[in-house]
C-alpha positions in Angstrom: 10.0 19.8 3.8 6.2 19.7 4.3 5.6 22.8 2.2 7.8 21.5 -0.7 5.9 18.1 -0.6 2.6 19.8 -0.7 3.7 21.8 -3.7 4.6 18.5 -5.5 1.2 17.0 -4.5 -0.6 20.0 -6.0 1.6 19.7 -9.2 0.7 16.0 -9.5 -3.0 16.8 -9.1 -2.8 19.5 -11.7 -1.1 17.2 -14.2 -4.0 14.8 -13.9 -6.4 17.6 -14.7 -8.4 17.4 -11.4 -8.6 21.2 -10.9 -11.1 21.6 -13.7 -14.5 22.1 -12.2 -17.4 20.0 -13.2 -20.9 21.6 -13.6 -22.5 22.8 -10.4 -19.3 22.3 -8.4 -18.3 25.0 -5.9 -14.9 23.3 -5.4 -13.0 21.2 -7.9 -12.0 17.6 -7.2 -8.4 18.9 -7.2 -9.2 21.4 -4.5 -10.8 18.7 -2.3 -7.8 16.4 -2.9 -5.3 19.1 -2.0 -7.0 20.1 1.2 -7.2 16.4 2.2 -3.5 16.0 1.5 -2.7 19.0 3.7 -4.5 17.3 6.6 -2.7 14.0 6.0 0.7 15.7 5.6 0.3 17.3 9.0 -1.4 14.3 10.7 -4.6 16.2 11.4 -8.3 15.6 10.8 -10.0 17.2 7.8 -11.8 19.8 10.0 -8.3 21.2 10.9 -7.4 21.6 7.2 -10.7 23.4 6.5 -9.7 26.2 8.9 -7.9 29.1 7.2 -5.9 29.7 10.4 -4.0 26.4 9.9 -2.7 27.5 6.5 0.5 29.5 6.0 0.1 32.9 4.5 -0.3 32.7 0.7 -0.4 28.9 0.6 -4.1 28.7 -0.4 -6.0 31.2 -2.5 -9.8 31.4 -2.6 -12.4 29.7 -0.4 -11.6 26.5 1.5 -14.1 23.7 1.3 -16.2 23.3 4.5 -15.7 20.2 6.7 -19.1 18.8 5.7 -18.4 19.3 2.0 -15.0 17.6 2.3 -16.4 14.7 4.2 -19.3 14.2 1.8 -16.9 14.2 -1.2 -14.5 11.8 0.5 -17.3 9.2 0.8 -17.7 8.8 -3.0 -16.0 6.3 -5.3 -14.7 9.1 -7.4 -12.5 10.4 -4.5 -10.9 7.0 -3.9 -10.3 6.5 -7.6 -8.6 9.9 -7.9 -6.4 9.1 -4.9 -5.3 5.9 -6.5 -4.5 7.8 -9.7 -2.4 10.4 -7.8 -0.6 7.6 -5.9 0.2 5.7 -9.1 1.4 8.9 -10.8 3.8 9.5 -7.8 5.4 6.0 -8.0 8.9 5.6 -9.2 9.1 3.8 -12.5 10.0 0.1 -12.1 12.4 -1.6 -14.4 11.1 -3.4 -17.5 12.0 -6.8 -16.0 12.9 -7.8 -12.4 14.1 -11.2 -11.2 12.1 -11.3 -8.1 9.1 -9.5 -6.6 8.2 -9.6 -2.9 4.8 -10.2 -1.4 3.8 -9.4 2.3 1.3 -7.5 4.5 1.5 -5.0 7.3 -1.2 -4.7 10.0 -2.8 -1.3 10.7 -4.4 -1.6 14.1 -7.1 0.2 16.0 -8.0 0.0 19.7 -9.9 -3.1 20.8 -12.8 -0.9 22.0 -13.2 0.8 18.6 -16.7 0.6 17.2 -15.4 0.6 13.6 -17.8 -1.9 11.8 -15.2 -2.6 9.1 -12.3 -3.4 11.3 -11.6 -7.1 11.7 -9.8 -9.2 14.3 -6.8 -11.2 13.2 -3.1 -11.7 13.7 -1.1 -8.5 14.2 2.4 -7.9 15.4 3.0 -10.2 18.4 -0.5 -11.5 18.7 -4.2 -10.9 18.0 -5.2 -7.4 17.1 -8.1 -5.4 15.6 -8.0 -3.3 12.5 -6.9 -3.5 8.9 -4.0 -4.9 6.9 -2.0 -3.4 4.0 -1.2 -6.0 1.4 1.6 -5.0 -1.0 3.9 -6.4 -3.6 7.2 -4.7 -4.5 10.0 -5.4 -7.0 13.6 -6.3 -5.9 14.5 -2.6 -5.4 11.6 -2.0 -3.0 9.5 -0.1 -5.5 5.8 -0.6 -5.0 4.0 -2.6 -7.8 0.5 -3.0 -6.3 -1.3 -2.8 -3.0 -4.7 -3.6 -1.5 -6.3 -2.8 1.8 -8.5 -5.3 3.7 -9.7 -5.9 7.2 -7.3 -7.7 9.5 -9.2 -11.0 9.4 -8.8 -11.3 5.6 -6.6 -14.2 4.7 -3.3 -13.3 3.0 -3.8 -16.3 0.7 -7.1 -14.7 -0.4 -5.6 -11.3 -1.1 -2.5 -12.5 -2.9 -4.3 -13.5 -6.2 -5.8 -10.0 -6.3 -2.3 -8.4 -6.0 -0.9 -10.8 -8.6 -3.4 -9.6 -11.2 -1.4 -6.4 -11.6 2.0 -8.2 -11.9 4.0 -8.2 -15.1 7.6 -8.7 -16.2 8.6 -10.7 -13.0 10.3 -14.0 -13.0 9.9 -15.0 -9.3 7.5 -14.0 -6.5 9.0 -14.5 -3.0 6.7 -14.7 0.0 6.7 -16.2 3.5 5.0 -19.4 4.6 1.6 -17.7 5.0 1.2 -17.7 1.2 2.0 -21.3 0.6 -1.2 -22.5 -1.0 -1.9 -24.2 -4.4 -4.2 -21.4 -5.6 -1.6 -18.7 -4.9 1.0 -20.7 -6.9 -1.6 -21.0 -9.7 -2.2 -17.2 -9.6 1.5 -16.4 -9.9 1.9 -18.9 -12.7 -1.0 -17.3 -14.6 1.0 -14.1 -14.7 4.1 -15.8 -16.0 5.9 -15.8 -12.6 7.0 -18.6 -10.2 6.1 -18.3 -6.6 8.8 -19.3 -4.0 7.3 -19.8 -0.6 8.6 -22.0 2.2 6.3 -24.4 4.1 5.7 -23.9 7.8 8.6 -25.3 9.8 6.4 -27.9 11.3 5.6 -29.2 7.8 9.2 -29.2 6.4 10.5 -32.6 5.5 7.0 -34.2 5.7 4.9 -35.6 2.9 2.2 -33.8 0.9 -0.6 -36.4 1.2 -2.5 -37.7 -1.8 -4.1 -34.5 -3.1 -2.8 -32.9 -6.3 -0.4 -30.0 -6.0 0.6 -27.3 -8.4 3.8 -28.0 -10.2 5.4 -24.7 -9.0 4.6 -25.7 -5.4 6.5 -28.9 -5.8 9.4 -27.0 -7.4 9.4 -24.6 -4.5 9.6 -27.4 -2.0 12.4 -29.0 -4.0 14.3 -25.7 -4.2 14.0 -24.8 -0.6 14.1 -28.2 1.2 16.0 -30.6 -1.0 19.5 -29.2 -0.7 19.0 -25.5 -0.6 21.7 -23.8 -2.8 23.0 -20.2 -3.1 20.3 -19.3 -5.6 17.6 -20.3 -3.2 19.2 -18.3 -0.4 19.4 -15.3 -2.7 15.7 -15.5 -3.5 14.8 -15.7 0.2 17.1 -12.8 1.0 15.2 -10.8 -1.7 12.3 -10.6 0.8 14.2 -7.9 2.5 13.0 -5.5 -0.2 9.4 -5.4 1.0 10.6 -5.1 4.6 12.5 -2.0 3.6 9.4 -0.7 1.8 7.3 -1.0 5.0 10.1 0.5 7.0 10.4 3.5 4.6 6.6 3.9 4.8 6.7 4.2 8.6 10.1 5.3 9.9 9.8 9.1 9.6 7.7 11.8 11.1 4.3 11.8 9.3 4.7 8.2 8.1 2.0 5.5 8.2 2.9 4.5 11.8 -0.7 4.0 13.1 -4.3 4.9 12.4 -5.3 8.0 14.4 -8.6 8.2 16.2 -10.3 10.1 13.4 -9.4 7.5 10.7 -12.1 4.8 11.0 -14.2 2.8 8.5 -12.8 1.4 5.3 -13.2 4.5 3.0 -11.3 6.7 5.4 -8.6 4.2 6.2 -8.2 3.6 2.4 -7.9 7.3 1.8 -5.4 7.8 4.6 -3.3 4.9 3.5 -3.2 6.0 -0.2 -2.2 9.5 0.8 0.6 8.3 3.1 2.0 6.1 0.3 1.8 9.0 -2.1 3.7 11.3 0.3 6.3 8.5 0.8 6.9 8.3 -3.0 7.3 12.1 -3.3 9.6 12.3 -0.3 11.9 9.7 -1.7 11.8 11.4 -5.1 13.1 14.6 -3.5 15.9 12.6 -1.8 17.0 11.0 -5.1 16.6 14.1 -7.3 16.7 17.2 -5.0 17.3 19.6 -7.9 14.6 18.3 -10.1 12.1 18.3 -7.2 
């Protein structure tokens, strides 16, 4: 399947017009993107993809970029912007209106002894860890709506309003207790959605003090604590959609299971994550529409 996926990646890059060379360019932006995707698809560093011996016969025509050329081009904002555009082009189209969207985050850890200056220390799976965190929001069908990457010590309540800026056509946003803050309720309300987030178990049934609270936060408490009904249970069950998204992103060979040793510092982690998400979209498209792919 790897060769078929790579063909779809090249087709997506071509549709966006990235193969047209700019003045004084030896290799087009599309060529740089394609070689990088070949490295990510095979879980190898970029120096591996720049070696002709690691390409099947007839897969690449012309000269390959050198490792230094590829690394230099990868450090620019243009490269990251183009990766985002390729990822968005590969996404399945969401429905015009969905009842509930889901908000959550997944840690991407590195070793404790890593010298990565951009990695942070925060809560990972089962305890403290060091690395980055992928923040995402999906619709009820598990289709990605928006994502951000931050260091592991970035608060989820700080990242949530940035994700919600891209939200439209959603009635409810369902999240866990880590997002239960007044400014997150305000950010969802500003996009025409209502956040549903339970309080921590130690706070359930207790008062809210004397400070003012957003009306949607009070409605969320009333919905989830004051006689929870079938509708409230259905909203909480909808959080399974983002869990399935993270599972689909990681549970196959070549998925975003971890950050390999050569993926360090924010620009490279961002590029690796964007490429893995793109490949996941294309992989699922092949499964849904094998003949069209």
